[in-house]
N, CA, C and O atoms as a MOPAC input file, in Angstrom:
PM7 MOZYME 1SCF
protein

 N     52.16600 1   -59.55300 1   -20.76200 1
 C     51.66600 1   -58.33800 1   -21.33500 1
 C     52.31900 1   -57.11500 1   -20.71000 1
 O     52.26600 1   -56.03300 1   -21.29400 1
 N     52.94100 1   -57.25700 1   -19.52000 1
 C     53.86100 1   -56.22200 1   -19.08800 1
 C     53.53900 1   -55.36500 1   -17.88700 1
 O     54.33600 1   -54.48400 1   -17.56100 1
 N     52.41200 1   -55.56500 1   -17.19900 1
 C     52.08400 1   -54.71100 1   -16.05600 1
 C     53.10300 1   -54.80000 1   -14.93300 1
 O     53.54600 1   -53.78000 1   -14.40500 1
 N     53.47700 1   -56.03000 1   -14.56700 1
 C     54.47400 1   -56.21200 1   -13.51200 1
 C     55.79700 1   -55.57700 1   -13.92800 1
 O     56.42300 1   -54.87200 1   -13.13700 1
 N     56.22400 1   -55.82200 1   -15.16000 1
 C     57.49300 1   -55.27500 1   -15.64300 1
 C     57.50800 1   -53.75600 1   -15.63300 1
 O     58.50900 1   -53.14500 1   -15.25800 1
 N     56.40500 1   -53.14400 1   -16.04500 1
 C     56.31800 1   -51.68200 1   -16.04000 1
 C     56.44300 1   -51.14100 1   -14.61600 1
 O     57.16500 1   -50.17400 1   -14.37400 1
 N     55.73300 1   -51.77300 1   -13.67400 1
 C     55.81300 1   -51.34700 1   -12.27700 1
 C     57.21700 1   -51.55100 1   -11.71700 1
 O     57.74200 1   -50.69000 1   -11.01200 1
 N     57.81500 1   -52.68700 1   -12.03200 1
 C     59.15800 1   -52.97300 1   -11.52300 1
 C     60.16900 1   -51.94900 1   -12.04200 1
 O     61.01600 1   -51.47400 1   -11.28400 1
 N     60.08500 1   -51.61100 1   -13.31500 1
 C     60.99600 1   -50.60700 1   -13.88400 1
 C     60.81800 1   -49.25000 1   -13.20200 1
 O     61.79400 1   -48.62800 1   -12.78300 1
 N     59.56900 1   -48.79500 1   -13.09400 1
 C     59.29800 1   -47.48300 1   -12.51600 1
 C     59.70800 1   -47.40100 1   -11.05200 1
 O     60.23500 1   -46.38300 1   -10.60500 1
 N     59.46500 1   -48.47300 1   -10.31100 1
 C     59.79300 1   -48.46300 1    -8.88700 1
 C     61.27500 1   -48.70800 1    -8.63000 1
 O     61.80400 1   -48.27100 1    -7.60800 1
 N     61.94600 1   -49.39500 1    -9.53700 1
 C     63.38200 1   -49.65000 1    -9.39700 1
 C     64.21600 1   -48.43600 1    -9.76700 1
 O     65.27500 1   -48.20100 1    -9.18500 1
 N     63.73500 1   -47.66300 1   -10.74000 1
 C     64.48600 1   -46.50300 1   -11.22800 1
 C     63.57500 1   -45.28400 1   -11.30000 1
 O     63.26700 1   -44.79400 1   -12.38700 1
 N     63.14300 1   -44.79500 1   -10.13200 1
 C     62.19600 1   -43.68300 1   -10.11900 1
 C     62.74600 1   -42.39700 1   -10.74000 1
 O     61.97900 1   -41.55700 1   -11.21000 1
 N     64.05800 1   -42.24500 1   -10.74100 1
 C     64.65900 1   -41.06100 1   -11.35200 1
 C     64.55800 1   -41.10500 1   -12.88200 1
 O     64.73300 1   -40.08800 1   -13.55300 1
 N     64.28000 1   -42.27000 1   -13.41100 1
 C     64.21200 1   -42.45900 1   -14.86000 1
 C     62.77800 1   -42.47500 1   -15.39100 1
 O     62.54200 1   -42.13700 1   -16.55000 1
 N     61.82200 1   -42.86600 1   -14.54800 1
 C     60.43100 1   -42.99900 1   -14.96800 1
 C     59.54400 1   -42.09800 1   -14.11000 1
 O     59.45500 1   -42.28400 1   -12.89600 1
 N     58.90100 1   -41.14200 1   -14.72800 1
 C     58.04200 1   -40.22400 1   -13.99500 1
 C     56.63200 1   -40.74600 1   -13.79800 1
 O     55.93900 1   -40.33900 1   -12.86600 1
 N     56.20500 1   -41.64300 1   -14.67000 1
 C     54.83900 1   -42.16100 1   -14.62600 1
 C     54.83600 1   -43.61400 1   -15.06500 1
 O     55.62900 1   -44.02000 1   -15.91400 1
 N     53.93800 1   -44.38900 1   -14.48100 1
 C     53.78800 1   -45.79200 1   -14.87000 1
 C     52.31100 1   -46.15400 1   -14.83800 1
 O     51.61100 1   -45.85000 1   -13.87200 1
 N     51.84400 1   -46.79800 1   -15.88800 1
 C     50.48600 1   -47.31000 1   -15.92900 1
 C     50.50900 1   -48.81100 1   -16.12600 1
 O     51.26000 1   -49.31700 1   -16.96000 1
 N     49.69800 1   -49.52500 1   -15.37300 1
 C     49.65000 1   -50.98300 1   -15.46400 1
 C     48.19700 1   -51.44500 1   -15.35300 1
 O     47.52500 1   -51.18200 1   -14.35600 1
 N     47.72700 1   -52.13000 1   -16.38300 1
 C     46.36200 1   -52.64800 1   -16.38900 1
 C     46.37600 1   -54.10300 1   -15.95700 1
 O     47.00200 1   -54.94300 1   -16.60300 1
 N     45.69500 1   -54.39800 1   -14.87900 1
 C     45.60200 1   -55.70900 1   -14.23300 1
 C     46.94400 1   -56.43800 1   -14.20300 1
 O     47.08300 1   -57.53100 1   -14.75300 1
 N     47.93600 1   -55.81100 1   -13.54600 1
 C     49.24900 1   -56.44500 1   -13.47300 1
 C     49.22800 1   -57.72700 1   -12.63700 1
 O     48.49100 1   -57.84600 1   -11.65800 1
 N     50.04600 1   -58.66000 1   -13.05300 1
 C     50.21100 1   -59.92600 1   -12.32600 1
 C     51.41400 1   -59.81500 1   -11.39000 1
 O     52.14500 1   -58.82500 1   -11.41900 1
 N     51.60700 1   -60.82900 1   -10.57100 1
 C     52.78000 1   -60.96800 1    -9.70100 1
 C     52.94800 1   -59.80300 1    -8.73300 1
 O     54.07200 1   -59.41400 1    -8.41600 1
 N     51.83400 1   -59.24600 1    -8.26400 1
 C     51.90600 1   -58.13700 1    -7.31800 1
 C     52.45000 1   -58.59500 1    -5.97800 1
 O     53.01900 1   -57.79900 1    -5.23000 1
 N     52.27900 1   -59.85800 1    -5.67300 1
 C     52.82500 1   -60.46800 1    -4.45900 1
 C     53.64300 1   -61.66600 1    -4.91200 1
 O     53.23500 1   -62.81600 1    -4.74600 1
 N     54.79200 1   -61.37800 1    -5.48200 1
 C     55.60400 1   -62.37300 1    -6.18000 1
 C     56.10600 1   -63.49400 1    -5.27800 1
 O     56.09500 1   -64.65800 1    -5.67800 1
 N     56.54200 1   -63.16500 1    -4.07700 1
 C     57.08200 1   -64.19900 1    -3.18300 1
 C     56.05100 1   -65.29800 1    -2.94500 1
 O     56.36800 1   -66.48300 1    -3.03800 1
 N     54.82100 1   -64.90200 1    -2.63900 1
 C     53.75900 1   -65.87600 1    -2.40300 1
 C     53.52400 1   -66.73600 1    -3.64500 1
 O     53.34700 1   -67.95000 1    -3.54300 1
 N     53.52400 1   -66.10100 1    -4.81300 1
 C     53.26000 1   -66.83400 1    -6.04900 1
 C     54.37700 1   -67.82800 1    -6.35400 1
 O     54.10300 1   -68.97400 1    -6.71400 1
 N     55.62500 1   -67.40600 1    -6.21500 1
 C     56.74600 1   -68.31200 1    -6.48100 1
 C     56.75700 1   -69.46500 1    -5.48800 1
 O     56.99700 1   -70.61000 1    -5.87200 1
 N     56.50100 1   -69.17900 1    -4.21900 1
 C     56.43600 1   -70.24300 1    -3.20800 1
 C     55.34200 1   -71.24500 1    -3.54200 1
 O     55.54900 1   -72.45400 1    -3.43500 1
 N     54.18800 1   -70.75300 1    -3.94300 1
 C     53.07600 1   -71.63900 1    -4.31000 1
 C     53.46200 1   -72.53200 1    -5.48900 1
 O     53.21900 1   -73.73900 1    -5.45900 1
 N     54.05600 1   -71.94900 1    -6.51600 1
 C     54.45400 1   -72.72500 1    -7.69300 1
 C     55.48400 1   -73.79100 1    -7.32000 1
 O     55.38200 1   -74.93900 1    -7.75000 1
 N     56.46600 1   -73.40400 1    -6.52300 1
 C     57.52600 1   -74.34000 1    -6.12200 1
 C     56.96200 1   -75.44700 1    -5.23700 1
 O     57.26400 1   -76.62200 1    -5.44700 1
 N     56.14000 1   -75.07900 1    -4.24400 1
 C     55.58500 1   -76.06300 1    -3.31600 1
 C     54.61800 1   -77.02200 1    -4.00700 1
 O     54.53500 1   -78.19400 1    -3.63900 1
 N     53.89300 1   -76.53300 1    -4.99600 1
 C     52.94700 1   -77.37600 1    -5.72700 1
 C     53.66100 1   -78.27600 1    -6.73100 1
 O     53.08500 1   -79.23800 1    -7.24000 1
 N     54.92100 1   -77.95000 1    -7.00800 1
 C     55.67900 1   -78.77000 1    -7.95500 1
 C     55.27100 1   -78.55700 1    -9.40700 1
 O     55.59900 1   -79.36100 1   -10.28000 1
 N     54.56800 1   -77.48800 1    -9.65000 1
 C     54.18200 1   -77.15800 1   -11.02100 1
 C     54.55400 1   -75.71200 1   -11.28900 1
 O     54.53300 1   -74.88000 1   -10.38300 1
 N     54.88500 1   -75.42400 1   -12.50100 1
 C     55.15000 1   -74.05600 1   -12.89400 1
 C     54.19900 1   -73.73600 1   -14.02500 1
 O     54.30500 1   -74.27200 1   -15.12800 1
 N     53.25700 1   -72.83900 1   -13.72200 1
 C     52.23000 1   -72.49200 1   -14.69200 1
 C     52.83400 1   -71.78200 1   -15.89900 1
 O     52.41500 1   -72.01300 1   -17.03400 1
 N     53.80400 1   -70.92900 1   -15.65800 1
 C     54.44800 1   -70.18700 1   -16.73200 1
 C     55.92200 1   -70.56100 1   -16.78000 1
 O     56.67700 1   -70.23000 1   -15.86500 1
 N     56.33100 1   -71.24000 1   -17.82600 1
 C     57.72300 1   -71.67800 1   -17.95000 1
 C     58.69200 1   -70.50300 1   -17.96900 1
 O     59.86000 1   -70.65700 1   -17.61200 1
 N     58.21400 1   -69.32300 1   -18.38700 1
 C     59.08100 1   -68.13800 1   -18.40900 1
 C     59.63600 1   -67.84500 1   -17.01500 1
 O     60.72700 1   -67.29300 1   -16.87500 1
 N     58.87500 1   -68.22000 1   -15.99100 1
 C     59.31800 1   -67.95500 1   -14.62300 1
 C     60.65800 1   -68.61800 1   -14.34100 1
 O     61.48500 1   -68.05600 1   -13.62300 1
 N     60.88500 1   -69.80500 1   -14.89600 1
 C     62.16300 1   -70.48600 1   -14.69000 1
 C     63.29700 1   -69.70800 1   -15.35100 1
 O     64.40400 1   -69.64500 1   -14.81500 1
 N     63.02700 1   -69.12000 1   -16.50600 1
 C     64.05000 1   -68.33900 1   -17.19600 1
 C     64.40300 1   -67.07800 1   -16.40500 1
 O     65.54900 1   -66.63000 1   -16.41700 1
 N     63.42400 1   -66.52100 1   -15.72700 1
 C     63.64200 1   -65.28500 1   -14.97900 1
 C     64.19900 1   -65.55100 1   -13.57800 1
 O     65.14100 1   -64.88600 1   -13.14600 1
 N     63.61800 1   -66.52200 1   -12.87300 1
 C     63.93800 1   -66.73400 1   -11.46200 1
 C     64.74600 1   -68.00200 1   -11.19400 1
 O     65.04300 1   -68.31300 1   -10.04000 1
 N     65.10300 1   -68.73300 1   -12.24700 1
 C     65.88100 1   -69.95400 1   -12.09500 1
 C     64.99500 1   -71.16800 1   -11.87400 1
 O     63.80700 1   -71.03700 1   -11.57900 1
 N     65.57100 1   -72.32800 1   -12.01600 1
 C     64.83400 1   -73.59200 1   -11.89200 1
 C     64.13800 1   -73.73300 1   -10.53700 1
 O     63.05900 1   -74.31700 1   -10.44300 1
 N     64.76900 1   -73.18900 1    -9.48300 1
 C     64.17300 1   -73.31300 1    -8.14300 1
 C     63.29200 1   -72.11200 1    -7.77700 1
 O     62.87500 1   -71.98000 1    -6.62700 1
 N     63.00700 1   -71.23600 1    -8.75200 1
 C     62.14200 1   -70.05700 1    -8.56100 1
 C     62.58300 1   -69.22700 1    -7.36000 1
 O     61.79400 1   -68.95900 1    -6.45300 1
 N     63.83700 1   -68.82800 1    -7.36600 1
 C     64.43300 1   -68.07300 1    -6.27700 1
 C     63.88300 1   -66.65400 1    -6.20400 1
 O     63.94500 1   -65.90100 1    -7.17600 1
 N     63.35300 1   -66.30500 1    -5.05400 1
 C     62.82100 1   -64.96600 1    -4.82000 1
 C     63.90900 1   -64.07500 1    -4.24600 1
 O     64.72000 1   -64.51900 1    -3.43400 1
 N     63.92400 1   -62.82000 1    -4.66800 1
 C     64.80600 1   -61.80600 1    -4.09800 1
 C     63.96900 1   -60.57200 1    -3.83500 1
 O     63.01500 1   -60.29600 1    -4.56100 1
 N     64.31700 1   -59.84200 1    -2.81300 1
 C     63.50900 1   -58.67900 1    -2.43300 1
 C     63.41200 1   -57.64500 1    -3.54800 1
 O     62.41500 1   -56.92700 1    -3.63800 1
 N     64.43500 1   -57.55700 1    -4.40000 1
 C     64.38200 1   -56.56800 1    -5.48200 1
 C     63.37100 1   -56.91700 1    -6.57600 1
 O     63.13700 1   -56.11900 1    -7.48400 1
 N     62.77300 1   -58.10800 1    -6.49200 1
 C     61.71600 1   -58.49400 1    -7.43400 1
 C     60.33200 1   -58.11600 1    -6.91000 1
 O     59.37200 1   -58.06800 1    -7.68000 1
 N     60.22000 1   -57.84800 1    -5.61300 1
 C     58.92700 1   -57.64200 1    -4.97300 1
 C     58.52200 1   -56.16800 1    -5.03200 1
 O     59.26700 1   -55.30500 1    -4.56700 1
 N     57.36600 1   -55.87600 1    -5.59100 1
 C     56.93700 1   -54.49500 1    -5.80800 1
 C     56.78000 1   -53.71100 1    -4.51000 1
 O     57.21300 1   -52.56100 1    -4.43600 1
 N     56.18200 1   -54.29200 1    -3.50500 1
 C     56.01200 1   -53.57600 1    -2.23600 1
 C     57.36800 1   -53.25100 1    -1.60500 1
 O     57.53000 1   -52.18800 1    -1.00500 1
 N     58.32800 1   -54.14300 1    -1.73600 1
 C     59.67700 1   -53.86700 1    -1.22600 1
 C     60.29000 1   -52.68600 1    -1.96200 1
 O     60.97000 1   -51.85900 1    -1.35400 1
 N     60.05300 1   -52.60300 1    -3.27000 1
 C     60.57000 1   -51.47900 1    -4.05000 1
 C     59.90200 1   -50.17000 1    -3.63400 1
 O     60.55500 1   -49.12700 1    -3.58600 1
 N     58.62000 1   -50.22100 1    -3.33800 1
 C     57.90700 1   -49.02700 1    -2.86500 1
 C     58.50000 1   -48.58200 1    -1.52900 1
 O     58.71100 1   -47.38800 1    -1.31400 1
 N     58.76500 1   -49.51400 1    -0.64500 1
 C     59.36300 1   -49.17500 1     0.66000 1
 C     60.69800 1   -48.46400 1     0.48600 1
 O     61.03200 1   -47.56900 1     1.26300 1
 N     61.46400 1   -48.85600 1    -0.53100 1
 C     62.76700 1   -48.23300 1    -0.78600 1
 C     62.64800 1   -46.77500 1    -1.22800 1
 O     63.63400 1   -46.03800 1    -1.19100 1
 N     61.46100 1   -46.35300 1    -1.64400 1
 C     61.26000 1   -44.98100 1    -2.10500 1
 C     60.93400 1   -44.01800 1    -0.96200 1
 O     60.81900 1   -42.81300 1    -1.18600 1
 N     60.78600 1   -44.52800 1     0.23900 1
 C     60.29300 1   -43.73200 1     1.36800 1
 C     60.98800 1   -42.38000 1     1.49800 1
 O     60.31000 1   -41.35500 1     1.56800 1
 N     62.29700 1   -42.34800 1     1.53100 1
 C     63.04200 1   -41.10200 1     1.73000 1
 C     63.55100 1   -40.47900 1     0.43600 1
 O     64.32200 1   -39.52100 1     0.48500 1
 N     63.15100 1   -40.98600 1    -0.69400 1
 C     63.63300 1   -40.45400 1    -1.96600 1
 C     62.72400 1   -39.33900 1    -2.46000 1
 O     61.51100 1   -39.36000 1    -2.25000 1
 N     63.33800 1   -38.37200 1    -3.11800 1
 C     62.53700 1   -37.27400 1    -3.66600 1
 C     61.90300 1   -37.66700 1    -4.99600 1
 O     60.80500 1   -37.21400 1    -5.31700 1
 N     62.58200 1   -38.50100 1    -5.76500 1
 C     62.02800 1   -38.96900 1    -7.04000 1
 C     61.11100 1   -40.16000 1    -6.79300 1
 O     61.54500 1   -41.21300 1    -6.32500 1
 N     59.84100 1   -39.97100 1    -7.11600 1
 C     58.87000 1   -41.05800 1    -6.99900 1
 C     57.97700 1   -41.00800 1    -8.22700 1
 O     57.44400 1   -39.95000 1    -8.56300 1
 N     57.80900 1   -42.12900 1    -8.89300 1
 C     56.94400 1   -42.11400 1   -10.07400 1
 C     55.46900 1   -42.00900 1    -9.67200 1
 O     55.08200 1   -42.41500 1    -8.57600 1
 N     54.67400 1   -41.47000 1   -10.55900 1
 C     53.22600 1   -41.48800 1   -10.40500 1
 C     52.77800 1   -42.84200 1   -10.92100 1
 O     53.13100 1   -43.23100 1   -12.03400 1
 N     52.00800 1   -43.56100 1   -10.12500 1
 C     51.59800 1   -44.91400 1   -10.48300 1
 C     50.08400 1   -44.97000 1   -10.69900 1
 O     49.30600 1   -44.47500 1    -9.88400 1
 N     49.68800 1   -45.58600 1   -11.81600 1
 C     48.27800 1   -45.79900 1   -12.12100 1
 C     48.07100 1   -47.28700 1   -12.41400 1
 O     48.78100 1   -47.86600 1   -13.23600 1
 N     47.10400 1   -47.89800 1   -11.74400 1
 C     46.72900 1   -49.26900 1   -12.06500 1
 C     45.21100 1   -49.35500 1   -12.18400 1
 O     44.48000 1   -48.55200 1   -11.60500 1
 N     44.75800 1   -50.33800 1   -12.94100 1
 C     43.32900 1   -50.57700 1   -13.12100 1
 C     43.11200 1   -52.07300 1   -13.30500 1
 O     43.99100 1   -52.79300 1   -13.78100 1
 N     41.92500 1   -52.52400 1   -12.91700 1
 C     41.60700 1   -53.94800 1   -13.06000 1
 C     40.09200 1   -54.10600 1   -13.18700 1
 O     39.32300 1   -53.35600 1   -12.58700 1
 N     39.68500 1   -55.08900 1   -13.97400 1
 C     38.26500 1   -55.37200 1   -14.15900 1
 C     37.70900 1   -56.23500 1   -13.04700 1
 O     38.42500 1   -57.04400 1   -12.45700 1
 N     36.42800 1   -56.05900 1   -12.76500 1
 C     35.77400 1   -56.83900 1   -11.71200 1
 C     35.82900 1   -58.34700 1   -11.97500 1
 O     35.85700 1   -59.14200 1   -11.03600 1
 N     35.84400 1   -58.73300 1   -13.24600 1
 C     35.81200 1   -60.15600 1   -13.59200 1
 C     37.18600 1   -60.72900 1   -13.91300 1
 O     37.28700 1   -61.87200 1   -14.36000 1
 N     38.21900 1   -59.97200 1   -13.69700 1
 C     39.58500 1   -60.41100 1   -13.97100 1
 C     40.00300 1   -61.42500 1   -12.91500 1
 O     39.68800 1   -61.25500 1   -11.73700 1
 N     40.70500 1   -62.47300 1   -13.32100 1
 C     41.17900 1   -63.46600 1   -12.34700 1
 C     42.21200 1   -62.87100 1   -11.40000 1
 O     42.53100 1   -63.48700 1   -10.38200 1
 N     42.74000 1   -61.69700 1   -11.70600 1
 C     43.70600 1   -61.01600 1   -10.84500 1
 C     43.06600 1   -59.89900 1   -10.01200 1
 O     43.76800 1   -59.12000 1    -9.36600 1
 N     41.75100 1   -59.82800 1   -10.03000 1
 C     41.04200 1   -58.73600 1    -9.35700 1
 C     41.38000 1   -58.64900 1    -7.86500 1
 O     41.75100 1   -57.57800 1    -7.38600 1
 N     41.26300 1   -59.73700 1    -7.13600 1
 C     41.50200 1   -59.71200 1    -5.68300 1
 C     42.91700 1   -59.24400 1    -5.35700 1
 O     43.12400 1   -58.45900 1    -4.43300 1
 N     43.88200 1   -59.73300 1    -6.12200 1
 C     45.28100 1   -59.35500 1    -5.92300 1
 C     45.47200 1   -57.85300 1    -6.19300 1
 O     46.16500 1   -57.17200 1    -5.43700 1
 N     44.86500 1   -57.34000 1    -7.26000 1
 C     44.98700 1   -55.92000 1    -7.58700 1
 C     44.31000 1   -55.04100 1    -6.53900 1
 O     44.83400 1   -53.98400 1    -6.18600 1
 N     43.16100 1   -55.46600 1    -6.04500 1
 C     42.46200 1   -54.72200 1    -5.01200 1
 C     43.29300 1   -54.66900 1    -3.73300 1
 O     43.42200 1   -53.61000 1    -3.12000 1
 N     43.85000 1   -55.79200 1    -3.33400 1
 C     44.70100 1   -55.84100 1    -2.13900 1
 C     45.93200 1   -54.94300 1    -2.30900 1
 O     46.30500 1   -54.21800 1    -1.38600 1
 N     46.55500 1   -54.99000 1    -3.47500 1
 C     47.72400 1   -54.14800 1    -3.76700 1
 C     47.35200 1   -52.66600 1    -3.62300 1
 O     48.10800 1   -51.88800 1    -3.04200 1
 N     46.19200 1   -52.28500 1    -4.15200 1
 C     45.77500 1   -50.87700 1    -4.08000 1
 C     45.56300 1   -50.43700 1    -2.63300 1
 O     45.87700 1   -49.30200 1    -2.27600 1
 N     45.03600 1   -51.32300 1    -1.80900 1
 C     44.83800 1   -50.98900 1    -0.39400 1
 C     46.17300 1   -50.79100 1     0.31700 1
 O     46.31600 1   -49.87500 1     1.12700 1
 N     47.14100 1   -51.63600 1     0.02200 1
 C     48.46700 1   -51.52700 1     0.63400 1
 C     49.17400 1   -50.25900 1     0.17800 1
 O     49.84200 1   -49.59400 1     0.96900 1
 N     49.02300 1   -49.92500 1    -1.10500 1
 C     49.70800 1   -48.74700 1    -1.65400 1
 C     49.24700 1   -47.44900 1    -0.99600 1
 O     49.99300 1   -46.46900 1    -0.99100 1
 N     48.04800 1   -47.42000 1    -0.44600 1
 C     47.54800 1   -46.21500 1     0.22700 1
 C     48.34500 1   -45.90200 1     1.48800 1
 O     48.26600 1   -44.78800 1     2.00500 1
 N     49.11100 1   -46.86400 1     1.98900 1
 C     49.91100 1   -46.66800 1     3.19600 1
 C     51.25100 1   -45.99000 1     2.92500 1
 O     52.00300 1   -45.70300 1     3.85700 1
 N     51.54900 1   -45.73500 1     1.66500 1
 C     52.84400 1   -45.16800 1     1.30200 1
 C     52.67700 1   -43.76000 1     0.73900 1
 O     51.64500 1   -43.42500 1     0.15900 1
 N     53.69200 1   -42.96300 1     0.91700 1
 C     53.69000 1   -41.59500 1     0.41200 1
 C     54.10300 1   -41.59200 1    -1.06900 1
 O     55.21500 1   -41.20100 1    -1.42600 1
 N     53.16400 1   -42.04400 1    -1.91300 1
 C     53.43100 1   -42.10900 1    -3.34500 1
 C     52.12800 1   -41.77600 1    -4.06700 1
 O     51.04700 1   -42.15500 1    -3.61500 1
 N     52.23400 1   -41.07600 1    -5.17400 1
 C     51.05400 1   -40.69900 1    -5.95700 1
 C     50.55800 1   -41.95200 1    -6.68700 1
 O     51.10400 1   -42.33600 1    -7.72100 1
 N     49.52700 1   -42.57500 1    -6.14100 1
 C     49.02900 1   -43.85300 1    -6.65600 1
 C     47.52300 1   -43.75800 1    -6.89000 1
 O     46.77700 1   -43.30300 1    -6.02300 1
 N     47.09100 1   -44.19000 1    -8.06300 1
 C     45.66900 1   -44.23000 1    -8.39700 1
 C     45.31200 1   -45.63300 1    -8.85400 1
 O     46.01800 1   -46.24300 1    -9.65700 1
 N     44.20900 1   -46.13000 1    -8.32900 1
 C     43.66800 1   -47.43000 1    -8.73900 1
 C     42.22300 1   -47.21800 1    -9.17800 1
 O     41.44200 1   -46.55900 1    -8.49300 1
 N     41.88200 1   -47.78900 1   -10.33200 1
 C     40.51500 1   -47.74600 1   -10.81800 1
 C     40.06700 1   -49.15900 1   -11.16300 1
 O     40.87500 1   -50.02700 1   -11.49400 1
 N     38.77400 1   -49.36100 1   -11.07900 1
 C     38.20500 1   -50.65100 1   -11.48000 1
 C     36.86700 1   -50.39600 1   -12.14700 1
 O     36.17200 1   -49.42800 1   -11.83800 1
 N     36.52500 1   -51.27000 1   -13.05200 1
 C     35.24600 1   -51.21100 1   -13.74200 1
 C     34.98500 1   -52.58400 1   -14.34100 1
 O     35.88000 1   -53.42900 1   -14.32200 1
 N     33.80000 1   -52.83600 1   -14.87000 1
 C     33.50400 1   -54.15900 1   -15.41800 1
 C     34.51200 1   -54.54800 1   -16.51100 1
 O     34.87700 1   -53.73100 1   -17.35600 1
 N     34.94200 1   -55.78900 1   -16.47500 1
 C     35.86700 1   -56.26000 1   -17.49200 1
 C     36.64200 1   -57.47300 1   -17.05500 1
 O     36.63500 1   -57.85400 1   -15.88400 1
 N     37.31400 1   -58.07900 1   -18.02400 1
 C     38.13400 1   -59.27700 1   -17.82900 1
 C     39.59600 1   -58.95200 1   -18.09000 1
 O     39.96000 1   -57.80000 1   -18.32500 1
 N     40.42000 1   -59.97800 1   -18.04500 1
 C     41.84700 1   -59.84600 1   -18.33800 1
 C     42.02900 1   -60.04300 1   -19.84400 1
 O     42.46200 1   -61.10100 1   -20.30100 1
 N     41.68500 1   -58.99700 1   -20.60400 1
 C     41.77300 1   -59.10300 1   -22.06700 1
 C     42.05800 1   -57.72900 1   -22.68100 1
 O     42.00800 1   -56.70700 1   -21.99700 1
 N     42.35300 1   -57.72800 1   -23.97000 1
 C     42.71600 1   -56.49200 1   -24.64700 1
 C     41.57700 1   -55.49400 1   -24.66600 1
 O     41.81500 1   -54.28700 1   -24.64200 1
 N     40.34100 1   -55.97400 1   -24.70900 1
 C     39.21400 1   -55.04700 1   -24.69700 1
 C     39.24500 1   -54.20500 1   -23.42600 1
 O     39.06800 1   -52.98800 1   -23.47700 1
 N     39.46800 1   -54.84700 1   -22.29900 1
 C     39.54700 1   -54.10300 1   -21.03800 1
 C     40.74800 1   -53.16800 1   -21.05800 1
 O     40.62400 1   -51.99600 1   -20.70100 1
 N     41.90600 1   -53.67100 1   -21.47000 1
 C     43.12800 1   -52.87100 1   -21.44200 1
 C     42.99800 1   -51.61800 1   -22.30200 1
 O     43.49900 1   -50.55600 1   -21.93400 1
 N     42.33800 1   -51.73700 1   -23.42800 1
 C     42.22900 1   -50.62100 1   -24.36400 1
 C     41.00100 1   -49.75000 1   -24.12400 1
 O     40.94500 1   -48.62600 1   -24.62300 1
 N     40.02400 1   -50.23600 1   -23.37800 1
 C     38.78000 1   -49.49500 1   -23.22900 1
 C     38.98100 1   -48.10800 1   -22.62400 1
 O     38.35700 1   -47.15100 1   -23.08200 1
 N     39.81900 1   -47.97500 1   -21.62400 1
 C     40.05700 1   -46.67100 1   -20.99700 1
 C     40.85100 1   -45.77700 1   -21.94100 1
 O     40.63200 1   -44.56600 1   -21.97000 1
 N     41.75200 1   -46.34200 1   -22.69700 1
 C     42.53100 1   -45.54700 1   -23.66000 1
 C     41.63100 1   -44.97700 1   -24.73800 1
 O     41.79200 1   -43.82400 1   -25.13800 1
 N     40.69300 1   -45.76800 1   -25.20900 1
 C     39.78800 1   -45.34300 1   -26.26600 1
 C     38.85300 1   -44.25700 1   -25.74500 1
 O     38.53400 1   -43.31700 1   -26.47200 1
 N     38.40600 1   -44.37700 1   -24.48200 1
 C     37.52700 1   -43.38900 1   -23.87100 1
 C     38.15100 1   -42.01400 1   -23.86500 1
 O     37.47000 1   -41.01000 1   -24.07000 1
 N     39.45000 1   -41.97200 1   -23.63000 1
 C     40.13200 1   -40.67500 1   -23.50100 1
 C     40.75400 1   -40.33900 1   -24.82400 1
 O     41.38500 1   -39.29000 1   -24.96100 1

């Protein structure tokens, strides 16, 4: 659905993207996820093989926190907004990501409210405004 991709684009090319919004993005800690998939011998999402290769090779340029670290001395930094529902299976990961992001000099907002990982949650804030 694109939360990770939106964040990766904005953080990789901050001079090109002024703002990024991501609702319950996945793969916030990609290295851990790829290692788990490889070590377990199962790949939950076959697309991962197309993106990262058969052996699920991790590179630092895929990791969102690494991309944020690269922005430290740059003047161009995107404004980042993320949100996640309390009942989303990605809730813990999103909450942890938001706590880590507070350690960086970047305009970052995280919101949470009741909801799951579904279109109703993704669109609910858009409809409100």
